[in-house]
C-alpha positions as CSV (number, residue, x, y, z in Angstrom):
1,M,-7.3,20.2,-12.5
2,T,-6.1,17.0,-10.9
3,I,-7.9,15.9,-7.7
4,I,-5.7,14.0,-5.4
5,H,-6.7,12.3,-2.1
6,F,-4.1,11.1,0.4
7,I,-5.2,8.2,2.5
8,V,-2.8,8.2,5.5
9,Y,-2.3,5.3,7.9
10,S,-2.2,6.6,11.5
11,I,1.4,7.3,12.2
12,S,3.4,9.4,14.6
13,S,2.4,13.0,15.0
14,R,5.9,14.0,13.8
15,K,5.6,12.1,10.5
16,S,2.0,13.4,10.1
17,I,3.1,17.0,10.5
18,L,6.0,16.5,8.0
19,L,3.8,14.7,5.5
20,E,1.1,17.5,5.6
21,K,3.8,20.2,5.3
22,E,5.4,18.5,2.3
23,I,2.0,17.9,0.6
24,K,1.0,21.5,1.0
25,N,4.4,22.7,-0.3
26,I,4.6,20.4,-3.3
27,F,1.0,20.7,-4.4
28,S,0.5,24.4,-3.7
29,N,-0.6,25.2,-7.2
30,K,-4.4,25.5,-6.7
31,I,-5.1,25.8,-10.4
32,K,-3.4,22.5,-11.2
33,Y,-4.2,20.5,-8.0
34,Q,-6.9,20.0,-5.5
35,F,-5.9,17.7,-2.6
36,F,-7.5,16.3,0.5
37,I,-5.9,14.4,3.4
38,K,-7.8,11.7,5.1
39,Y,-6.6,9.6,8.1
40,S,-7.2,5.9,8.4
41,K,-7.8,5.1,12.1
42,Y,-8.5,1.4,12.2
43,K,-8.2,-1.7,10.0
44,G,-10.6,-1.5,7.1
45,H,-11.0,2.3,7.5
46,A,-8.9,3.0,4.4
47,I,-11.4,0.9,2.3
48,E,-14.3,3.2,3.5
49,L,-12.3,6.4,2.9
50,T,-11.3,5.2,-0.6
51,K,-14.9,4.4,-1.6
52,Q,-15.9,7.9,-0.4
53,S,-13.1,9.5,-2.4
54,I,-14.3,7.7,-5.6
55,K,-17.8,9.1,-5.1
56,E,-16.2,12.5,-4.7
57,G,-14.6,12.3,-8.2
58,V,-10.9,11.7,-7.2
59,D,-8.3,11.2,-10.0
60,I,-5.4,9.9,-7.9
61,L,-5.6,8.0,-4.6
62,V,-2.4,8.1,-2.7
63,A,-1.9,5.3,-0.1
64,C,0.4,6.7,2.6
65,G,1.5,3.7,4.7
66,G,2.7,0.1,4.2
67,D,1.5,-2.8,2.1
68,G,-1.6,-3.2,4.2
69,T,-2.7,0.4,3.6
70,I,-1.9,0.0,-0.1
71,N,-4.1,-3.1,-0.3
72,E,-7.1,-1.4,1.3
73,V,-6.9,1.5,-1.1
74,A,-5.9,-0.3,-4.3
75,R,-8.5,-3.1,-4.1
76,N,-11.2,-0.6,-4.8
77,I,-9.7,0.8,-8.0
78,I,-8.8,-2.4,-9.8
79,S,-9.8,-2.4,-13.5
80,T,-10.8,1.3,-13.3
81,S,-9.2,4.5,-14.7
82,K,-8.3,5.7,-11.2
83,I,-4.6,6.0,-10.4
84,L,-2.8,4.7,-7.3
85,G,0.0,6.7,-5.8
86,I,2.3,5.4,-3.0
87,I,4.1,7.2,-0.1
88,P,5.9,4.3,1.7
89,I,5.8,5.2,5.4
90,G,4.8,1.8,6.7
91,S,6.9,-1.0,8.2
92,G,7.6,-3.3,5.3
93,N,6.9,-1.4,2.1
94,G,7.5,-4.4,-0.2
95,L,5.5,-3.0,-3.1
96,A,7.1,0.4,-2.9
97,G,10.5,-1.3,-2.8
98,H,9.8,-3.2,-6.0
99,L,8.6,-0.1,-7.7
100,K,11.7,1.9,-6.5
101,I,9.6,4.5,-4.8
102,P,11.9,6.2,-2.2
103,K,11.1,6.3,1.5
104,N,11.9,10.0,1.6
105,I,8.5,11.7,1.8
106,S,9.5,14.7,-0.3
107,K,11.0,12.6,-3.1
108,A,8.0,10.2,-3.1
109,L,5.6,13.1,-3.4
110,K,7.5,14.7,-6.3
111,I,7.1,11.4,-8.2
112,L,3.3,12.0,-8.1
113,K,3.7,15.3,-9.9
114,I,5.5,13.6,-12.8
115,Q,2.7,11.1,-13.2
116,N,4.6,8.3,-14.9
117,I,1.9,5.7,-14.9
118,K,2.3,2.0,-15.4
119,K,-0.2,-0.9,-15.4
120,I,0.7,-3.6,-12.9
121,D,-0.5,-7.2,-12.4
122,V,-2.8,-8.0,-9.5
123,G,-2.9,-11.2,-7.5
124,K,-6.3,-12.7,-6.5
125,V,-7.0,-15.2,-3.8
126,N,-10.6,-16.4,-3.6
127,D,-12.5,-13.1,-3.3
128,D,-9.6,-11.0,-2.0
129,Y,-6.7,-9.3,-3.8
130,F,-3.0,-9.0,-3.1
131,F,-0.4,-6.7,-4.7
132,S,2.8,-7.8,-3.1
133,N,2.4,-11.4,-1.8
134,M,0.3,-13.8,0.1
135,G,1.3,-16.9,1.9
136,V,0.5,-19.8,4.2
137,A,2.7,-22.0,6.5
138,F,5.4,-20.2,8.5
139,G,4.9,-16.8,6.8
140,A,1.3,-16.7,8.1
141,F,2.3,-17.7,11.6
142,F,4.9,-15.0,11.5
143,I,2.4,-12.3,10.5
144,N,-0.1,-13.5,13.0
145,S,2.6,-13.2,15.8
146,Y,3.7,-9.8,14.5
147,H,0.1,-8.4,14.8
148,S,-0.3,-9.9,18.2
149,Y,2.4,-7.6,19.5
150,N,2.1,-3.9,20.0
151,Q,5.6,-3.3,18.6
152,R,6.2,-2.3,15.0
153,G,9.3,-2.0,12.8
154,I,12.3,-4.3,12.5
155,I,12.3,-5.1,16.3
156,G,8.7,-6.2,16.1
157,Y,9.4,-8.4,13.1
158,F,12.4,-10.0,14.8
159,R,10.4,-10.7,18.0
160,A,7.5,-12.2,16.0
161,F,10.0,-14.4,14.0
162,I,11.4,-15.9,17.1
163,A,8.0,-16.6,18.6
164,S,6.8,-18.1,15.4
165,L,9.6,-20.6,15.3
166,F,8.4,-22.1,18.5
167,N,4.7,-22.0,17.7
168,F,4.7,-23.1,14.1
169,K,2.8,-26.3,13.1
170,Y,3.1,-28.0,9.8
171,I,-0.1,-28.4,7.8
172,K,-0.5,-31.1,5.1
173,T,-1.3,-29.2,1.9
174,K,-2.1,-30.2,-1.6
175,I,-0.6,-27.9,-4.2
176,F,-2.1,-28.0,-7.7
177,T,-1.1,-26.0,-10.7
178,N,0.1,-26.6,-14.3
179,G,3.0,-29.1,-14.1
180,L,2.7,-29.5,-10.3
181,N,0.3,-31.7,-8.4
182,Q,1.8,-32.7,-5.0
183,I,1.1,-33.1,-1.3
184,S,3.5,-31.3,0.9
185,E,4.1,-30.1,4.5
186,P,5.6,-26.7,3.7
187,F,7.6,-24.6,6.1
188,I,7.4,-21.7,3.6
189,L,4.8,-21.4,0.9
190,L,4.8,-17.9,-0.5
191,I,3.1,-16.7,-3.6
192,S,4.5,-13.4,-4.7
193,N,3.9,-10.7,-7.3
194,T,6.9,-8.6,-6.3
195,N,10.6,-9.2,-5.7
196,E,10.7,-7.7,-2.2
197,L,9.1,-8.4,1.1
198,G,10.4,-5.2,2.7
199,Y,13.6,-4.1,4.3
200,N,15.4,-5.3,1.1
201,I,14.5,-8.9,2.0
202,S,13.5,-11.2,-0.9
203,L,12.5,-14.8,-1.2
204,T,11.4,-14.4,-4.9
205,P,14.0,-12.2,-6.5
206,E,12.8,-13.0,-10.1
207,A,9.2,-11.9,-9.4
208,S,7.8,-9.0,-11.5
209,L,4.7,-6.9,-11.5
210,Y,4.6,-7.0,-15.3
211,D,5.2,-10.6,-16.3
212,R,1.7,-12.0,-16.0
213,K,3.0,-14.6,-13.6
214,L,3.1,-15.3,-9.9
215,D,6.3,-16.6,-8.3
216,I,6.0,-19.5,-5.8
217,I,8.7,-20.4,-3.4
218,L,8.1,-23.7,-1.5
219,V,10.4,-24.8,1.3
220,E,9.3,-28.3,2.3
221,K,9.6,-29.8,5.8
222,T,13.2,-30.2,6.7
223,G,15.6,-29.9,9.6
224,I,15.9,-26.7,11.6
225,M,19.5,-26.3,10.6
226,K,18.7,-26.2,6.8
227,I,15.9,-23.7,7.5
228,F,18.2,-21.4,9.4
229,I,20.8,-21.6,6.7
230,F,18.3,-20.8,4.0
231,L,16.7,-17.9,5.8
232,F,20.1,-16.4,6.9
233,M,21.6,-16.6,3.4
234,S,18.4,-15.1,1.9
235,L,19.1,-12.0,3.9
236,F,22.2,-11.5,1.7
237,H,20.3,-12.5,-1.5
238,Y,22.0,-15.8,-1.7
239,Y,19.7,-18.9,-2.0
240,P,21.1,-22.3,-1.2
241,R,20.1,-25.0,-3.6
242,F,18.6,-27.5,-1.2
243,K,16.3,-30.2,-2.6
244,E,13.6,-29.0,-0.2
245,V,13.5,-25.6,-1.9
246,K,11.5,-25.3,-5.0
247,K,10.5,-22.4,-7.2
248,Y,7.8,-22.0,-9.8
249,K,6.3,-19.4,-12.1
250,V,2.5,-19.9,-12.6
251,E,-0.6,-18.1,-13.7
252,N,-2.7,-19.8,-11.0
253,V,-2.4,-22.3,-8.2
254,N,-4.9,-24.1,-5.9
255,L,-4.1,-24.9,-2.3
256,Y,-6.0,-27.4,-0.2
257,S,-5.6,-28.1,3.5
258,Y,-6.2,-31.7,4.5
259,E,-6.2,-31.2,8.3
260,K,-7.7,-27.9,9.3
261,E,-8.4,-24.4,8.0
262,F,-5.5,-22.3,6.6
263,M,-3.9,-19.5,8.5
264,Y,-2.8,-17.1,5.8
265,Q,-1.6,-13.6,5.2
266,I,-2.2,-11.1,2.4
267,D,0.2,-8.2,1.9
268,G,1.5,-8.5,5.4
269,E,-1.9,-8.6,7.1
270,R,-3.4,-11.7,8.7
271,V,-6.7,-12.9,7.2
272,E,-9.2,-14.0,9.8
273,K,-11.2,-16.4,7.6
274,K,-11.7,-20.1,8.3
275,I,-11.2,-21.8,5.0
276,N,-9.3,-24.9,3.7
277,K,-9.2,-24.1,-0.1
278,L,-7.4,-21.2,-1.7
279,D,-7.8,-20.4,-5.4
280,I,-5.0,-18.0,-6.4
281,S,-4.5,-16.4,-9.8
282,I,-2.9,-13.4,-11.6
283,L,-4.9,-10.6,-13.2
284,E,-2.9,-9.0,-16.0
285,G,-2.3,-5.2,-15.9
286,R,-5.3,-4.3,-13.8
287,L,-4.0,-1.4,-11.7
288,N,-2.7,2.0,-12.8
289,V,0.2,3.1,-10.5
290,V,2.4,6.2,-10.5
291,T,6.0,5.1,-10.6
292,P,9.4,6.8,-10.9
293,K,10.8,7.3,-14.5
294,N,13.5,4.7,-15.3
């Protein structure tokens, strides 16, 4: 018998009813499956629920939400035999997009039954983990603005984007890795493990969960017109070759802030830690994930 626990981010009652209905329908065979549904009600709650599920002998932990919910669940089962499942019902869903897991709840649940399991790489930043991406500079300001509003979805992201453009402040940053040792004032500094941020948007199209590398995109301080052109063209998966735009594939990178503590984000969630040094690395094949069959 396979024991499956669904950790569900608090969503609309309509989606909750639909999700429960589909779970009960698809996993109705009580000889083969035993499932439980748990609801995450606040930030960090999914971590507690996951630890509880591990004690209860779960086989598959299914994160039902966005990248933030996935992070809270997955960080507890790194380097274990436990298996992560994903039902992408959050806002961005970057990791699910990279793995080609459909947003349709029924189709995503049916993938769990097939149990095609792959080992994916995991990013580490100081004592935390990320599965999709982490970043400083404008990306962190953007995420901070997004979570300051009570509005989710694409409208909330657009509103946060505009607000961040007016509030963003450059931070003098030292970037150190193999073949790179420079001081920069980045507009964008994103370290990514996946090729999608969500909503089919990508700044690191060559990133992979299986290549033992992290992809860095660095957009250095430049004029607002170049920034707008770069971001706008990126929406269409075209990346202008400006001299201020640099890309790297690395196994680790160290960031130092010369002026003040970093504001940074992990998997679309703001990190409320005051720190001016970030040690970032890749952990090869540390997480078992259910994925669609190619």
